C-alpha angles and dihedrals in degrees: 000000000000088000090053093054093048091045093051092044089053092047090048089050092051092045089049092050091045091051089049093053090042090054091046094237094153089054091047089050093048089044090051092047089045089051091049090048090050091050091048090048091049091048090049090049089049091049089049092051091047090050091053091048089049089051091050092048089049091051092047091050091047090052091047089048089051092049090046090051090048089049092048088049091050091048091050090046091049091047088051093051090046093049090050090050090050090048091050090048093048090048091051094045091049089050091049089048091051091047092049092047090047091052092047089050092049090051093049089049092050090047091050091048088052093049090047092049089048091047090051091047090049093049090044089052092046090049092045093049091047091048092048090048092052093047093046093045090054094048097041122045097159106070109036095151095051089044092051091051091051092049092050090049092051091048093052091047095049095046 
């Protein structure tokens, strides 16, 4: 009986294997495995292509970043030059302003000097006329009206 069960198990195994070969199960398994291998190969190829695109994009962005850094450096440099030019311009304008103000102050000082000299002259004339009037009044008691007219004439000519 043990032989019968082993016999029938062996027969069933061969029938099963025969049925598998008849139904082309090994071909379907290899086809399925080949299809899966093809899909994996395609996915690997797609991943390689995506990696190359990513590297190209990275290189392009690095190039753009380098260009942007260079442009930013140029802008900073230009701003520095412009600031220096503005500083020089402000310095020269300040110097011109100081020069103009100095000249105006010197003119005002000169005018004040002239006015002071004129005021001193006018006071000296008035003092001299008054002194001459007193001296002449003391020396000449006879013609006060002629003396007064001469005195007024001198005063108008000296002022």
